[in-house]
Structure formats: structure tokens, C-alpha cells
N, C-alpha and C positions, 0 to 999 in steps of 0.2 A: 204370682203379689200379693201378701201379706195385705189386708185391711184394717187402717186401727179409728174411732169414731172420737169426737176431744166430749172430756166430756164438762162439765155444770160448770167446774172451777181451768176448763182447758189448757185439759192437762191427754198428752199425751199415757199411751204404754208402748213404747218401743218393741215391736217382735220378738222372742224367740228368738227363731232361728236371727235375727238378723244385727240382733244382739252379741248370739256366740261367733256370725264370721266375723263378728267386721271388732272383735274382742270386749268388746263394751264394758264398764264394772260400774260398781253401785258408785256411786262420790264424780263417777268423770264428770268435769265438763262434756257441755258439745255448743257451739256454735252454728246459729238458724242464722239464714237468710232467703230475701225474700230475688227468685229468680226470675224476671219474665212479670208471669203468671203464676209459678209453684214457690213449696217452701222446700228450703234443705234444710237439712240435718248435719254435718259437718264433726267428727272427735276433736276434742284437742286431742292434743299428741307430745308429747316430752323431746326436743327436738335429737334424744342420745336413742328413744326410739325409736326416729324417724331415718334412722342407718341402714339403708343400703332400699330404702322400699322402692327404691325407683329400678335394684338391677334384674336386668338380661331388656331395659324397654331399646324400644329399637330409637336410634337416634341421630340414622340421616334423615332429615325431611327439608324439605325444599326450604332456599330465605329468598325474602326475596332483599330487588338486587343493591339497597337503600340499606339493608340488613346483615350486612357482612361482617 
């Protein structure tokens, strides 16, 4: 697991292996969320680039009785 250090300007560097695995390029936008007691970064993708990203996902979900 990669670890980063917050700079005096509160900046972070995304580790190379994470950037490469997610395909993050310079100039791309990343949304920042606070979830419970942690910070999450989510790359902002154009909708055309997202096409097919759920391919192969198992859609056999148990649904609540009122949500059929």
C-alpha cells in the first residue's frame, strides 16, 4: 500500500502505480469526498469514456420486497 506525505501547501502526489493503473493524466480532474473518517479521490471521467466499464458485473442482486 502506497503512502504519501502532505506538503506544507497541503498538496499530495498520487503514487505512480496508482496513476498508471487508473490512467490518470496531468490536467485531469479528481473529485474529493470525505466519507466517514477518510478522504476519497475519484477521477472525473467523460461519459463516453465510461461506456462498458461495468461489463461482466454480476447483476443477480437480492432486492428489498418494496423495490421490485
